[in-house]
C-alpha positions, 0 to 999 in steps of 0.5 A: 489236566487231570484223569481218574484211575478207574481199574488195573488192567487184567485178563481172566487169570492175571492182573497186571499191576503196572498197567492201569485204565484211566478216564478223563471227564469230558473226553470221548474217543476222538479227544482221547486219542490226542493224549496218547504218548503224554506222560502221567504222574501219581503222587502217593498220599502220605509223609513221603509223597512217592511219585510214580510215572507212567506214559499213555499207550492206547485207548481202551474200548469206545468210551474214550478210556485209555491204557497207561503203563507205569515204571513200577507196580501200582498199590491198590489204594490208587484206584479212584484218585486222580493223576496228573497228565503232563 
C-alpha cells in the first residue's frame, strides 16, 4: 500500500524533522485507524537508495491523515513523494 507525505509535523515555533503527516488516498478516519501501528519505508532517490523506516503512531485531524514517526530526520525533498506501508 502507498501513501503520500504531505508535511512535517510542526508547532508555532518548531518543526519536528522526524515526524511527518501522510495521507492515504481513499481512506477516511475510520479506515485510517486500522493502519495505526504499521511500519512505513521511504526510499531516497539517487544512487544510494537510502531507506528510512518509520511507524504510524496516530491519526491527525478528521480527514484521515496519519502521523508517522521516523527513526531519523527526514530531508525536505521527501515532501510530496510516496512511501510504502508494510
